C-alpha positions as CSV (number, residue, x, y, z in Angstrom):
1,M,-39.2,-7.5,-29.1
2,K,-38.9,-3.9,-28.1
3,T,-36.1,-3.4,-25.3
4,F,-35.4,-0.9,-23.2
5,T,-33.1,0.5,-20.4
6,V,-33.5,-0.3,-16.6
7,N,-31.0,1.0,-13.8
8,I,-31.0,-0.3,-10.6
9,Y,-29.4,1.8,-7.7
10,T,-28.9,2.0,-4.3
11,P,-27.3,5.0,-2.2
12,E,-23.8,3.8,-3.1
13,A,-23.6,3.3,-7.2
14,L,-25.8,2.3,-9.6
15,V,-25.9,-1.5,-9.4
16,V,-27.3,-2.8,-13.0
17,S,-28.0,-1.0,-15.9
18,E,-29.2,-3.3,-18.6
19,E,-31.7,-3.5,-21.8
20,A,-34.6,-5.6,-20.9
21,E,-37.9,-6.8,-22.5
22,Y,-39.9,-6.8,-19.9
23,V,-39.6,-6.0,-16.2
24,S,-41.7,-7.4,-12.6
25,V,-41.6,-5.1,-9.6
26,P,-42.8,-5.6,-5.9
27,G,-44.9,-2.4,-5.6
28,A,-46.7,-1.2,-2.8
29,D,-50.3,-2.2,-3.9
30,G,-49.3,-5.7,-6.1
31,S,-46.8,-6.7,-8.8
32,Y,-46.5,-4.6,-11.6
33,G,-45.2,-5.6,-15.1
34,L,-43.2,-3.4,-17.6
35,M,-42.7,-3.3,-21.4
36,Y,-41.3,-1.2,-23.8
37,N,-43.6,1.8,-24.3
38,H,-44.9,2.0,-20.9
39,L,-46.8,5.3,-19.8
40,P,-44.7,7.0,-17.7
41,C,-45.1,6.8,-14.0
42,V,-43.8,6.6,-10.5
43,I,-44.7,3.7,-8.0
44,A,-43.6,2.6,-4.5
45,L,-41.9,-0.3,-3.9
46,I,-41.6,-2.9,-0.9
47,A,-38.8,-5.2,-0.8
48,G,-38.9,-8.4,-2.6
49,D,-37.6,-9.9,-6.4
50,T,-37.1,-7.4,-9.5
51,E,-37.6,-9.8,-12.4
52,M,-35.9,-8.5,-15.5
53,A,-35.9,-10.7,-19.0
54,L,-34.2,-10.4,-22.2
55,N,-34.1,-13.2,-25.2
56,G,-35.5,-15.7,-23.1
57,E,-33.4,-15.3,-19.9
58,R,-34.3,-13.9,-16.3
59,T,-32.2,-12.4,-14.2
60,V,-33.6,-11.7,-10.5
61,F,-32.1,-8.7,-8.4
62,R,-33.3,-8.8,-4.6
63,C,-33.9,-5.5,-3.8
64,G,-35.1,-3.7,-0.7
65,E,-37.7,-0.7,-0.1
66,G,-38.0,2.1,-2.7
67,F,-39.4,3.4,-5.8
68,L,-39.1,3.5,-9.5
69,E,-39.7,5.8,-12.3
70,V,-40.5,5.2,-15.9
71,R,-40.0,8.2,-18.3
72,D,-39.1,7.4,-22.3
73,N,-38.4,3.8,-22.2
74,R,-35.9,4.0,-19.2
75,V,-37.3,2.6,-15.9
76,N,-35.1,4.0,-12.9
77,I,-35.4,1.9,-10.0
78,F,-33.7,3.7,-6.3
79,V,-34.0,1.2,-3.8
80,N,-32.0,0.8,-0.2
81,T,-30.8,-2.6,-1.3
82,C,-30.1,-4.9,-4.3
83,T,-28.3,-8.3,-4.8
84,E,-28.5,-9.7,-7.6
85,V,-29.8,-13.7,-7.1
86,K,-27.8,-16.8,-8.9
């Protein structure tokens, strides 16, 4: 499966920069699933879990409110807080 770059930013720092095959985010109007070659868009996010998958392994981040931008196989997520869920 093809991958794309996912970056998660908070006001303090770049928290995550990884390749993923799939990302799921909590949008203001429902959940969104993003894969390679997704159409460019901007999505408002509510606080919740952002899930990333690569090679069958799942990583979950608990993120605050914010927004994301999808463009050129790159997902940039801008949120007020972000911590990895272990």
